[in-house]
N, C-alpha and C positions, 0 to 999 in steps of 0.2 A: 454432537459431532456431525450428524446428518446435515445440519444447517451450514456448518463450516465447509463441508465437502461441496455442497451445492454452490456456495459462494465461489469456491476455487474453480469449479467446472466452467463457469461462464467466462472467467477472466482468461482462461487459456485460449479462448477462441476469438480474441480480438484481432481481426485481420489488419494487414498493413498494405502499403503500396509496394508493388514489385516492378513497376515500370520506371523508365529512366528519364522520361520527359520532364518538362518544367511543371512543378506542382507547388509553387509558392507565388505570392505577390509581395513586392517590396513595400516597405513603409514609406509614406510621404515624409517630406522634410519635417513638418510639425509633429507628426506621429513619432518619428524617430527621436525627436527632441524630448517629447513628453515621456516616452518609455525610458529614455536614458535618465531623465530627471527624477521620475517617481518610482521606477521599478528595477531596472536592469543595473547590474554591477559588473565591474572588472571586464573580463573578456567578452561578456555578453552585450555590453554597451555598444550601440550603433551597429550591431552585427546580426540582429534577429529580423525575421520576416514573418508574414502571415501565411498560415497554412491555406493552400488553395481550396481545400474542402470546407473551410469555415462557413458558417451560416452568414447571411448578409449582415453587414455592419449597420444595423438600424440605430436610430437615436435611443439612448438608454441601455444599449447592450453592454457597454462598458464606460466607466468614467474614472478619472484619477482623483485622489483625495490627498490633502496635505497632512492631516492628523486624525488618526482613528485610535482611540484609547480603549483598551479592553478592561475587564473587571479587575485585572491585577494592576492596573495603572500603567501598563506598557502602551506606548503610543508609537505608531508607525505611519509613514506615508506610503502610498502605493496605488493599486488599481483594483476596482471592483467590477466583477462580471455579474450580469443578471441574465442568465440563459433561460429562455422560456421554451416550453414544449412546442409552441407555435412557430419557433424559428426553424424553418426547413432549409437545410443546406444541400450539399451535393447528393445526387441520387445514389451514389455508391456508399454513402453513409445512411441516408434517410430510408432508402428502399433496399438495403442489403438483405441478401437471402430471399428477395421478393417479399419482404415483410415491411410495408410502409410504416414509418415511425420508429425504425430500429435504432438509429443513432444520430447524433448531432454534435457539433464541436465549434469552439473558437479557440484555436491554439496559436501560440507564438513559438517559432522554432528557428533552428539554425539552417541556413542554406548550406549546400554541399561543401562549399569551399571553407566554411568555418566549423564543420564537424570535426570530431577528434579521431585521429588516425590510430590504427591498432598499435599496441605497445606503449602508448602514452598513459601517463598518470595525471588525473585531474581531480580538482575539488569542485563541488557544486553546492549551492545554497538555495533553499526555497523557504520563504516565510508565507504562511497562509492563515486565514481566519475564516472559519465556518461557524454558523450558529449551533448552539447545543442541540437544537431540534432538527438539524439538517437531515433531510429524508431521502433515502435511496431504496425504498422498499421494492424488492423484486427486480432491481436493475442496478447498474454499475455506473460510477463516474470516476474517471482518472483525473487526479489533480496535476500530475506531471508524469512523464515517462521518457524512456530512451528507446530509440529505434536502431536496429542493427542493419547496416548498409553493406551490400555485397556488390562491388563495382560501383554503380551509380544509383541503384534502386534499393529501397527498403524491402526486406523479405522476412523480417522477424521482429516481434515485439521484444524489447529488452526489459531491464528493470522498470517497475512502475509502482506508483503509490496510489491506491484506490480506496474508494468508499463503496462497498458492495453490500447491498441488502442491509445497510446501516452498520456494517462492520468495516474496520479499517485494516487494509492489507498492504504489506510490502512484498513484492514478488520479483523474482529474477530467474533466468534460464539455467538449466543444467547443460550438459554437452550433447545429448542425443536429441534428434529431431526426425520428424516425418515431413515429407514433401506432399503438398496437396494444392489443388487449384483454389483460388479465391476470386473476389470480384475484380481484382486488378491484374490477375495473371497467375502467379505462383507464390505460395506462402510456405515458410518453414515453421512447423509446429513443434516447439521444443518441450521436452520434459522440463518441469519447473518446480522451484521451491516457493512456498507461500507462508509468510509469517502473519498470523492473526494477532495484531497488536492489542495490548490491554491498556485502555486509557485510564484505568484506575492506578496504573503504575506512574503515568504522567499524563495529564489531561491533553486530549487531542482535538477538542472542539470547544467553542465558546470563549476562546482566547487566541492571542497570537501564538502560533506554533512555529518554531524555527528548526528546519531540517538541514543537516549538513551531511554530505556524501563524499567519500573518498573512493575513487575507482581507478584501478590499473586495468586498462582494457587490453587484456592479453590472455594467452592460454595459461600462463602461470600468474594469473592476476589475483585481484581481491576486490571486494565490495563491502564498504563499511557505512553504516547509517547511525547518526546521532540525532536525537530529538531533544531539543532544549538543553543541549550540552551533555546528555546522557547517552552512552553507547547502547543501542538497542539490537544491532545485528552486525556481526563481523564474519565474513565468509572469504575463504581462500580457495581458489580453484580457477577453472576456465570460465571467464565471464564474457568471452568474445564470441564463441561459437563459430569461428571461422570467418567472421565479418572483417571487412577492410576498414570500416569507419563506424562511428557511433554518433547519432544525432540526439540532441537534447531538446525536449519540448515542454512547455507548460501552458496551462489554461484548461478550462473545463471541456472534457470529452465524455459525453454520456452514450452508453450503448445498452443493448438488451432492454430498451424501454418497452418493447412489445410484450415482454414477459409480464410487465406490470399492467399495461393497458388491456391485455387479453383477460386479465382477472378483474377488470373494472376499477383498477387503482388510478388515481390522478397523479401524473408526473408533474410535480410542482416546480416553480422557478428555482433554479440553482443559483444562489447568491454566494459567491466566493471572492474573497479578497486576497491579493498577493502583495508581498513586499520583499525587497532585498533578494531578487532572483539573479543568480549569476554563476559563472564558471571562472576558475582561476587555476594557475599552476601551483599556488601555495595556499595553505590554510589561512595564513595571516592576511591574505588579500580579501578574505570574505568574513573572517571571524575574529573576535577578540578573546584571547585566552586559549590559544591553540596548544600550548604545552599541556594543559589539563585535558584537552580533547585527546591528544595523541597518547598521553600516558595511560589511557584506558584500554589501549590495544595490547594484545599479546600476539604470539606467533600462531595461535590456534583460533579456529572459528568459535564463535560464541553467540548466545542469544540472551537478551534480558527483557523482562516486561512484556511477555507474549502470553496469549491464551493457548495457542498451539502452533506447531510447525508441521506443514504438510508437503508431501511430494506427489506431484501429479503427472500422469502420462496421458497425452492427448490421443484422441482416436485417429486424428489425421483425416477425418471425413467431414469437412465443412463445419456445420453447426452442431455436430453430435457431441455428447458428453465425454469428458475424460474420466480416467480412473485415478482416484486419489488415496493416499495412504497417510495416516497420522504417524509421525515419527517419534511420538512418545514424550514430547516436551510438555511440561517441565520436569517430569520424572527423569527423562533423558536430557541433561543440560547441554549436551553437544550433539544435536540431532543430524548434523550434515555429514 
């Protein structure tokens, strides 16, 4: 349990942008064409941009592929990222909290005009492939996340899918938050739920893994997660936190690397492949067999295939630890 709490503490402290200026770069014509052909689906096609804080796009940082088959015989086309510790990006990532080597990223995201307004319901899909020996000892990597926008700026982390200290976590916000300064201005630090997913229930590495998310971004909202067609988490409640819009991002984002390097650990290259990434109004626009998907839902929150479910309250003081409570899952099958 101590290990799980440590994992959750670090994730609560991922800062975001709070300023309203331009912080993306547009894709060039060929880049937009390649992403549309190999990776992006439905409403995400031709509508995504590069995060301004990305590390420099050096040769070999990412490449597209036509056919990658996993051990199950499933083949996909998509994009492969190879993020090296030597890739130094924006100083507000790399030297955050005055700790050089803290964070780095290469993310694809929605510009403000294509983000989702409050009250809307959307479906999202992300396919990923990471090696069985994928290593995140003493640090965290986010495969994709959502950011909560207040006016024109991001002030809070939303739901996120993370590999932290070699454990896989699905996290999202509760309603209460504290306001504290961060590297970009002001940050909202929300209380949050964290599900420590059990990959013995369904393999989460060494194969193509397909995630499907259904979210109603509202005070009376919901957030459902399926992995390879199996419902793993269903939550009903306020998933908006007073935000006016929600932004979707994917691509490798590593942080707390200094926790690893301070202990003499090597932060190895992160090789992550993505396929079938997109947003839509209907499940059928992203998934085949949506009747089976939707039939797994009830009117109640539920969890399946988790090691534990935790609730964490941040300190609201920069990089300081949060306080986490185990909610008793699986003995308590409805921990929310």
